[in-house]
C-alpha positions in Angstrom: -292.8 8.6 45.9 -289.2 7.9 44.9 -286.3 9.1 47.0 -283.9 11.5 45.2 -280.5 9.8 44.6 -277.7 11.2 46.7 -279.8 13.2 49.2 -277.4 14.4 51.9 -279.9 14.9 54.8 -278.6 18.4 55.7 -279.0 19.4 59.4 -280.9 22.7 59.6 -280.3 23.1 63.4 -278.9 21.1 66.3 -280.1 21.3 69.9 -278.0 20.0 72.8 -280.1 18.3 75.5 -277.5 16.8 77.7 -273.7 16.8 77.9 -271.6 14.3 79.9 -268.1 12.9 79.9 -268.9 10.0 77.6 -271.7 11.3 75.3 -273.9 14.2 74.4 -277.6 13.9 73.7 -278.8 16.1 70.8 -281.9 16.7 68.7 -281.2 17.5 65.0 -283.6 19.1 62.6 -282.9 17.1 59.5 -284.1 18.0 55.9 -285.7 14.9 54.4 -286.1 14.0 50.7 -288.9 16.2 49.5 -288.0 19.1 51.8 -289.8 18.1 55.0 -287.9 18.8 58.2 -287.9 16.0 60.9 -286.4 15.9 64.4 -284.0 13.1 65.2 -282.8 12.5 68.7 -279.5 10.7 69.1 -276.3 10.3 71.2 -273.0 11.7 70.1 -270.4 9.3 71.4 -266.7 9.6 71.9 -266.1 6.2 70.3 -264.4 3.1 71.6 -262.0 0.3 70.9 -262.1 -3.4 71.7 -259.5 -6.2 71.5 -259.9 -9.8 70.5 -256.8 -11.2 72.1 -256.0 -14.7 70.8 -253.2 -16.7 72.4 -251.0 -19.5 70.9 -253.6 -22.1 71.8 -256.3 -20.2 69.9 -258.0 -19.2 73.1 -259.7 -15.8 73.2 -259.5 -13.5 76.3 -262.9 -12.6 77.6 -263.8 -10.5 80.6 -267.0 -10.6 82.6 -268.1 -7.3 84.0 -271.2 -5.7 85.5 -273.1 -3.3 83.2 -275.7 -1.2 85.0 -278.1 -0.4 82.2 -279.0 -4.1 81.5 -278.4 -4.9 85.2 -276.3 -7.9 84.3 -272.7 -9.2 84.2 -271.8 -9.6 80.6 -269.1 -11.4 78.7 -267.1 -8.8 76.8 -263.8 -8.0 75.2 -261.2 -5.9 76.8 -262.5 -2.5 75.6 -262.9 1.1 76.5 -263.6 4.7 75.4 -261.4 6.9 73.3 -261.1 9.4 76.1 -257.4 10.1 76.5 -256.4 13.3 74.7 -253.9 12.7 71.9 -254.0 8.9 72.2 -254.4 7.0 68.9 -256.7 4.0 68.5 -254.0 1.3 68.6 -252.5 2.8 71.7 -255.9 2.9 73.3 -256.5 -0.7 72.5 -253.2 -1.8 74.0 -253.9 0.3 77.1 -257.3 -1.3 77.6 -255.8 -4.8 77.1 -253.3 -4.0 79.8 -255.7 -2.4 82.2 -258.5 -5.0 81.9 -256.6 -8.2 81.2 -253.1 -7.6 82.4 -251.8 -8.4 78.9 -249.5 -7.0 76.3 -249.5 -7.8 72.6 -246.6 -8.0 70.2 -248.9 -8.0 67.1 -252.0 -5.8 66.6 -254.2 -5.7 63.5 -257.6 -4.3 62.6 -260.4 -6.9 62.7 -263.7 -5.2 62.3 -265.5 -1.8 62.7 -269.0 -1.5 64.2 -271.8 1.0 64.6 -273.6 -0.9 67.5 -276.7 1.3 67.7 -276.9 3.4 64.5 -280.6 4.3 65.1 -279.7 6.0 68.4 -276.0 6.8 68.4 -273.1 7.7 66.1 -270.8 5.5 68.3 -268.1 3.7 66.3 -266.1 0.8 67.8 -262.9 -0.4 66.2 -262.1 -4.0 67.2 -258.5 -5.1 66.9 -257.0 -8.6 66.8 -254.1 -9.0 69.3 -251.7 -11.8 69.2 -248.2 -12.7 70.6 -249.6 -12.1 74.1 -247.5 -11.4 77.2 -248.1 -10.6 80.8 -247.9 -7.2 82.3 -245.5 -7.3 85.3 -247.4 -7.5 88.5 -245.8 -4.3 89.9 -247.1 -2.4 86.8 -250.7 -3.6 86.7 -253.6 -1.2 86.7 -255.6 -0.9 89.9 -259.2 -1.7 89.0 -262.0 0.2 90.7 -265.8 0.3 90.9 -267.3 -2.2 88.5 -263.9 -3.2 87.3 -262.9 -4.3 90.8 -265.1 -7.4 90.3 -264.0 -8.0 86.7 -263.0 -11.5 85.9 -260.8 -12.7 83.0 -261.1 -16.0 81.2 -259.4 -17.7 78.3 -261.9 -19.5 76.2 -261.2 -21.7 73.1 -262.2 -19.6 70.1 -264.6 -22.2 68.8 -266.3 -22.4 72.2 -266.6 -18.6 72.2 -268.4 -18.8 68.9 -270.8 -21.3 70.4 -271.4 -19.0 73.3 -272.4 -16.3 70.8 -274.8 -18.6 69.1 -276.3 -19.9 72.4 -277.0 -16.3 73.4 -274.4 -16.3 76.2 -272.4 -13.5 74.7 -274.7 -10.5 73.9 -272.3 -7.6 73.9 -272.3 -6.5 70.3 -268.6 -5.8 70.0 -267.7 -9.1 71.7 -270.1 -11.1 69.5 -268.9 -9.5 66.3 -265.3 -9.7 67.2 -265.4 -13.3 68.2 -267.2 -14.3 65.0 -264.8 -12.2 62.8 -261.8 -13.7 64.5 -263.0 -17.2 63.9 -263.6 -16.5 60.3 -260.2 -14.8 59.9 -258.5 -17.8 61.6 -260.2 -20.2 59.3 -258.8 -18.2 56.4 -255.3 -18.2 57.8 -255.6 -14.7 59.2 -255.6 -13.3 55.7 -258.8 -11.2 56.2 -257.4 -8.8 58.8 -256.5 -5.3 57.9 -253.3 -3.3 58.9 -253.3 -1.7 62.4 -253.5 1.7 60.7 -256.4 0.9 58.3 -258.5 4.0 57.7 -261.8 4.3 59.5 -265.0 3.8 57.6 -266.3 6.8 55.6 -269.3 6.9 58.0 -266.9 8.0 60.8 -265.8 11.1 58.9 -267.2 14.3 60.4 -267.8 12.8 63.9 
């Protein structure tokens, strides 16, 4: 049976199962092509930003942090939730870069947008490219707590970071995509990056 072109998958009803500070778990009753109604469980997420910070020596800033669901310390980008009221995405990215890597950036551009788990969540991560890096003064540095207290920061040559992705050493989706996108953009003379205020993908509308 063919699928009608342009079917909009209207939601007949939404049932909230759990509400937390980062996400809400819901069950939607979705009208499928042909009229059948099917239930779809998913996570409504606040969204996040990540930062591929590249220094003058073409080294990328990576952090290693414990993540409880996989019970592992993962290589990641400086990144975090969009959870500060009134804060725009570039400001959130610069805040996370300062809090997690003690760095500032004189130049920020849009690198890549990601839906890391579209089968289970509406989470959207915008990954920025940060350059012209500087140090946050020691007296102004963020006090890291809980898992972040053991966070480590490393500067890795961008090509080596690409190799880490391909060897399976970097498995965090935003980190892997960001590293690969940054390497591609560098090889093209940074012409592929978008402005810092580039619009979000159409799929993010109505979140």
